[in-house]
N, C-alpha and C positions, 0 to 999 in steps of 0.2 A: 034410489039404487046407489049403494056405496061404491067407492073406487075399487076396493078389493074384489067385490063381486063382479064388477064390470070387467076388471082385468082377467078374471077367470074365464068369463064368457068369450072375451077377445082371444085368449090363448087357445081355447077349445076350437073356436072358429078357424083360427089359423092352422091348427093341427088337422082339422077336417079338410081344409083347402089343400094342404100338402098331400094328404092321402088321396084326394080326388085326382090331383095332378098325376100321382103315381099310377093310379088305376087307368086313367086315360092314356098313359104312356104305353100301355099294352096294345098290341095291334089287332087282336082278335077278340070276339065276344067270349070265347072260352077262357082265354088268358085273363081277361078283365074280371070274369066271375071268380076265377081262382084267386086273383089278387084281392078281390073284395072279401073272400072268405078268410084269407090270411089277416087282413085288416080287422075284420070283425073279431078275431081271436086275440087281437092286441099285439100281434107279432110283426106288424108291418111298418112300424115307425122308422126302423133303421133303413129299410128300403126306400121309404119316403124321403128321408134325409139324404140318402145317397143320390136319388134322382134329382132332388132339388139342388144339391150342390153341383151336379152335372150341368143343370140348366144355368146355374149362377155363373159357372166358369165359361159358359158359352155365350154370355151376354156380349153385345157389341161395344166397341170403344173401351172406355176406362171403367165402365160399370162393374165389370167382373173384378177388376183390381180393387175398386172401392168396396165392393161387397166382402171380399176376403179380408181386407184391412179392418172393416167393422167387426167381423167375426173374431179376428185375432185379438183385437182390443178387448172385446167383451169377455173372451175366454181367459186371457192372460193378465188382465188388469188386476191389481191388488184389492180393489173394491169395485162395486158397481159404479159406472160413470154416469154423470148427468149428461143430458143431451148436448149442452154447450161445451162441456169438457171434451166429449168425444169428437164433436165437430171441429174444435181447434186442434186436437191431436191429428185428425185426418188432414188438416190443412197445412201442417208443417212440412216444409221441404228441406231435407237435410242439406246443409251447406249454406242455407240462406241466412242473411243478417237479421231479418225481422219477418214477422208474419204478414202475408198479403191477405187482407180481409176478403178480397174477391175470390180467394181460394177455399173459403170455408163452405162446405157443402150444406145445402138446405136439408132440413129434417126429412122432407118427402123423398128427396134423392137418396139420402142415407138409407132409409127404410126400404125403398123400392129396389135398391141394388142387392138387398139380401133376400128378396123373394119370399118374405114372410118368416124368415128364420129368426129375426129379432123383433122385439116390440118395445114400446116405451111404457113403463109402469106408471099409471096415472097418479098414484098416491105420492110417488117420490120423484117423478120425472127422470128416472134412471133407465138406461138402455139395458135390456136383458134378453137372453135367449128365450125363444118361444116356449120351450119346455126343458125341464131339468135333464132329461135323457139326451138332449142334443149335445150337452157339454161332453159327456162320455163318448159320444159318437165322434165328435170333432177331434178329441184327444187321441182316439184310437188310430188315427191316420197320421203318422209322423211326417209325411211328405206334404201335408196340407199347408202348413205355415213354415216359412224358412226363418230359422234363428229368431223366434218371436221376441224373446227377452232382450236380445241385442237391438232389435228394431225399436221396441218400446223405450229402451234406454236412450238410443240415439235421438228419438223424438223428444223425450223429456229434457235431455241435456241441450239439444238445439234450442228448445223453447226457453230454457233458463238462461241461455247465452244470448238471447235476443237483445238488441240494443235497448228496446223499450222496457225490458225487464231490468237490465243493469241500471237504467236511469231511475228506478224506483228507490225511495228511501228505505234503508234496511231496518228502520225503526217502526214501520207501520205494522198493525196487528192483523190485518186481513188483506188477502189478495184482492185487487180491484176487479170489478165485474167485467171490465174490458179484456182481462186476461184470465179466463175461467180455468185454464189448465194449470195455472201457476201453483195452486195448492197441491194438486195431485203430484205434479212433477217434483215439487220441493220435497215431499215426504217419501216418495217411492222410487226416485231415480236410482238410489243406492241399491235397493233390492233387485231391480231389473239388471243393474250393472253387474252385481255379483253373479247372477245367473246367466249373463250373456256378455262377458268381457270380450271385446275385440279391439283392434288397434284404433279404429275410428272412435269407438266409445271411450277409450283411454284418453285420446287427444281432447275430446269434448269435456271429459271429466276433469282433467288437469286445468283446462281453461277456466272452469268454474271454481275450482279449489284454489287457484292462484291468489285470488283476493276474496276468499270465501266470507271473511268477517265483514265485508262491505256489501254483501249480497242479501237481498230480502229472503232468499230461500233458507239461509242460515237462521234467520229470525223465526220463520214459520216452522222450521224443524224443531227448534228449541221450545217454542210455544206448544207444539204438539206433544213434546216429551213431558212438559209440565202437566198436561191434561191427562195423558194416558199412561205415563210411567212414573207413578208417585214415589218410587223407591230410588230414584236417581237424583243427581244434583239439581237444584231448583234454579230456574232462570228468571232473573229480575229484568224484565224487558224494557225498562224505561230508557236505558242507554243503548239498546240494540245489542247485536251479537259481538261486541268488542272483544277481540282476542280469541274468538272462536275461529281459529285459522283452518286452513286446509288440512293440516295435520290432525287437529282436533276433530274436524268433520269426518275424515276418512277413518279415524279411530272410533268415533261414535257409530258410524254406519257399518264398520267391520268389513270394508272392501279391501281384502287382503291383496288383490291384484294391483291396487293403486298405491299401496303403502310405500314400496321401494321408489316408485316414480315421484311421489310427493316428497319423500325425504331428499331426493336428488334435485328438487326444484330450486332450493336455496339453502342457506345456512340457518338451521333451526336451533332455538333453545328448547330442547325436548322436555324440559322441566317447567316451562312457562305455564302460567295459569290463564284461563279465559274468564269470561264474564260470569261464570258460575263458580269461579275459584278452583276449577279443576284442570288437571294436566291431561294430555292425550292418553297416558297410561290409565288414569282414573276412568276415563270414558270407556276404554276398551275393556277394563276389568269389570266395570259396572254392568256392561251389556253382554259380557261373556264371550267376547271375540278372541278366542284362544290364539289364532294365528297372528292377529295383530299384536297381541301381548308378546308373543314369541319374537316377532320382528322388532319391536321396540326394545326388548331385552338385549338385542344384539348391539345396541348403541352403547358405547363405552361410558358416556356421561349420564346415562339414565339413572334417576333416583327412584328405586322401586317402592320406597316408603314415604314418598312426598305426600303430605296431607294437604287437602284443599284449604283454601284460605277463609272459608266461611263457616264450615261445620267442623273442620279439623278431622275429616274422614280420610283414611288412607285407601289406596287401591284394594288392599286386602279386606278392609272393612266393607267396602262397597260390594266386592265379589262375594263375600260371606253373606251379606244381607240378601243378595239375589240368588243364592244357591248355586253359583257357578263353580262346581266342585273341581273341575280340571284347572281353572284359572287359579283357584285358591291353592291347589297343590303346587302349581308353578311358582306362585309368589312365596309360599312357605319354603321352597327350595333355594330362594335367592338370598345371598348374603345381604345383610343390612335391613331385612324386614323384621319388624318387631311384631310377633303374632298376638301380643297381649296389649297392644297400644290402644288406649281408649281415646275416643274422639273428644274434642273440646266443647261441643255443643251439649251432648247428652251424657257424656262420660261412659258410653257403652263400648265394650270391646268387640272384636270380630265374633267371639263366641256368643256374646249377648245378642248380636244381630242375627246370627244364624239360628240360635235357639228360639228367638222370638218368632221367626218365620218358619220354623219347623224343617229346616234343611238338614236332614239326618246325616247325609254323606259329609257335608262340611263340618258338622259337629264332631263326627268321628275323626276327621283329619286333625282338627284343632285339639281334641282331647288326647291325641297321641303325643302331643308336645308336652315336655315337662316344664317349659318356661312360660306357661300360662296359669292364671289363677282361675280355676273353674267355678269359684264362688264369689267372683268380683261383683261388688255392688255399684251400680251406675250412680252418677251424681245428680241426675235430673229426676228420675222416678224412684230411685233407691231400691231397684230390684236386681236380683241375681239372675243368671241365665236360667236356673231351674224355675224361678218364679215366672219368667217370661214364657218358658215352654209350657208350664202348667196352665197359665192364663190362656194361652193359645190352643190348648187341648192337644198338643203334640206328644202323644204317648210314647212314641219310639225315642224321641229326644229326651224326654223325662227319664226313661229307662237308662239311656246312655249316661246321663249326668249322675243318676243315683249310683251307678257302678263306679264312678270316679272318686278316688280318695280325696278328701278335702271339701266335699260338697255337704253342706249342712241342710238336711231336708226340712228343718224347722225355722230356718232363718227368716225373720220378719223384715219386710221392706221398710225403709225409713220414711216413706210417704204416708202409708195407710196402716202400717203395723200388721199387714197380712202375711201369712205363710203361703208357700206354694199350694198347700191343701186348701187354704181359704180361697185362693184365686181359682183353683179348679172347681171348687164347690159353687162359688159365685157364678161362674160361667157355664155350669152344667156339664162339665166334662167327666162323665161317669167312669170312663176307662182310666183316666189319670187319677181320679179319686181312689179307685180300686188299687192301682199300682202303688200309690203313696201309702195307703193303709196296710199294704202288705209288708211294710217296714215296721219292725218292732220299736224303732226309735222315733217314729212320727207321733207328735202330740196332736190328736184329732180335735181337741176342744179349745185351742188357743184363741184368746180374745184379740180382736183387732182394735184399732183406735176408736171405733164406734161401739165397742163392747159387744161385738157379734162373733159368735163361733162359726166355723164352717157350716154346721147344721142350720143355724139361723140364716146364714147367707143363701144357702140352697133353698130354704123355705121361702125367703123373700123373692127369689128369682123364679119360683114355681118349677123347680127342677125335681120332679117326683122321684125319678130313679136314683138321683144322688142322695135325696133325703132318705130313701129306703136303705141305701148302702151305709150311710152314716148312722142311722138308727140301729142298724144291726151290729154296729161296733160298740162294745160296752164302754169304751173310753170316750165316746163322742158327747156324752151328756154332761159331764162335769167340766165346767169352764175353767181354764187356767190362763193366766196372763201371758202375753208374748214375752219373749226374752231375746 
């Protein structure tokens, strides 16, 4: 019997148990029969949940408090928690200097306090609600949990400020097994803080951010960014989070409510770069935190066009790459920002990055500027914005670029000799191929550096629809060299 099947059986058993308890809660045979009929029609889960929550709250001692805390964490956590993670979260006492291991509840106690409303998934060892409908039921009662995100934030920040955590080296790659909540707290305290800012949360947050580049949570945060956000600055972890200060951290996380307090903590060089070569503004622009960008712009000595020291990417370049239209607009309105500045690593302009990733709104904003070159050839791949958009199949962006004066639809890249049509054909983007062939000045049979036409490239890729479109074009058969 596999784990998933066993989990299904356990969940059904627990649901039956909840229903039986609700039925037995009726005081007469007639009422119990009526309740049973309702259950049989599948309409009684909500009543069963309500009854069970009533019994949960009526438990003696601290079991009712523990049960509600478990439900709150399971409902409001950013991801399913492992048993050890949840146990440590429940053991945290706000205001304590470190964790008391004797305060960690046993799994049996944790589960029994919830009266069957939560279960442990065998395959992943995560704690989950007994049924997906329970989540909606719990969220429908705004009085059930008091300021949940503030509570979760306080727990995470208290944990991160424990002496045993501060004693850890900021250069380690994994949270030690003795501190199972460290990984979750490091990655998600910012989200809970944004959703539940209070004065006590602010105090705990500032305590962490005061020496953030010496804390293991900064290392874990940047390592996670490497893994899940490939479009941002890359962190070389050998030296640890050197220079990733509290100002960088709050800009990375986008905690607007802490920016002013962090700026007031000490004298900052707001243009200083961290271990990724990035400024605080670069992080805020990369991640689309508009309010943080706005707050940083209020500083007199901010350099809005400061490129990072590794890739030569400006805040505008990063914002354009990630499609943060409002941040791009804010940057374009600032004096001193060069909208056509190419990075030093790839030689790509903000328009190249936006076109490559199909960010139509950003491309529109950039094309409205007369001081950009819409046909810029990057130095690493030798492609124009149109070639990038065609390769990615971004039809709307291709259309915008074709409407702009100065864009050559036949321009071959310097690396492969391919035209935008060649790229679209190779990648099987029929819509882009049609759009390009709609131009009278497009040469549909240009040879690339391997002497292949767009038709041959489509054939080699097995893109039947593109092949048909090109075969229907009378000019696609006669090969001509690129120019």
